[in-house]
C-alpha positions in Angstrom: 112.5 297.6 80.5 112.3 299.0 76.9 112.3 297.0 73.8 115.8 298.2 72.9 117.3 297.2 76.2 115.9 293.7 75.8 117.0 293.6 72.2 120.6 294.7 73.0 121.2 292.1 75.7 123.3 290.1 73.3 121.2 287.0 73.2 120.8 286.5 69.4 117.7 284.4 69.6 115.9 286.7 72.0 117.1 289.7 69.9 115.6 288.1 66.7 112.3 287.3 68.4 111.9 290.8 69.8 112.8 292.5 66.5 110.4 290.2 64.6 107.6 290.9 67.1 108.2 294.7 66.9 108.1 294.6 63.1 104.9 292.5 63.0 103.1 294.7 65.5 104.6 297.9 64.1 105.5 298.9 67.7 108.8 300.7 67.6 109.6 303.0 70.5 111.7 306.1 69.9 114.6 304.4 71.7 114.5 301.4 69.3 114.4 303.7 66.3 117.4 305.7 67.6 119.3 302.5 68.4 118.7 301.1 64.9 119.7 304.3 63.2 122.9 304.4 65.2 123.9 300.7 64.8 122.2 299.3 61.7 124.3 298.7 58.7 124.7 296.6 55.6 127.1 293.9 54.7 126.9 294.9 51.1 128.5 297.8 49.3 125.9 300.4 48.3 125.3 300.6 44.6 122.4 301.2 42.2 121.3 304.6 43.4 121.8 306.3 40.0 120.6 303.4 37.8 121.9 303.3 34.2 119.7 302.3 31.4 117.5 303.4 28.5 114.1 303.3 30.2 112.4 306.2 32.0 113.4 305.0 35.4 117.1 305.3 34.8 118.8 308.5 35.7 122.1 307.8 33.7 122.1 306.9 30.0 124.4 304.2 28.5 127.1 306.9 27.8 127.2 307.6 31.6 125.6 311.1 31.1 123.3 312.2 33.9 119.9 312.9 32.4 118.8 316.5 32.6 122.2 317.9 33.3 124.5 318.5 30.4 128.2 317.8 30.9 128.0 315.6 34.0 128.8 311.9 33.9 128.4 309.4 36.7 131.1 306.7 36.8 130.9 304.7 40.0 128.9 301.8 41.6 125.8 303.9 41.7 125.1 303.3 38.0 124.8 299.5 38.4 121.1 298.6 37.7 121.2 295.8 40.4 123.2 294.9 43.5 126.0 292.5 42.6 126.8 289.5 44.7 130.5 290.1 44.8 133.0 292.8 45.5 132.6 296.1 43.6 136.2 296.8 43.0 136.6 295.2 39.6 133.3 296.4 38.2 134.1 300.0 39.4 137.4 299.8 37.7 135.7 298.7 34.5 133.2 301.5 34.7 136.0 304.0 35.2 137.9 302.7 32.2 134.7 302.8 30.1 134.0 306.4 31.3 137.6 307.5 30.2 137.1 305.8 26.8 133.7 307.6 26.3 135.2 311.0 27.3 138.2 310.6 25.1 136.1 309.5 22.1 133.7 312.5 22.5 136.5 315.0 22.1 
């Protein structure tokens, strides 16, 4: 029986032990990889993929301009420099309001 069939039996403790063993030994069969790609997810909302800041690692400046591309601003959860521990709705609304303010003031 393959690792993925054992892992998908529903027994949480067995699933955890099998997954930990596979990670430690770096033995993932192609079926396990396919299963994980199809069923793995996150409980958090994705954010932080277009980090805002003033350092060289950030791709968005504090005025929400995308570095290297004139006339494009990024105004969503992707500009957050770190993952928040709460819901993203309120911070995203604030980012949108700040973006609107920045665009209106640059006219």
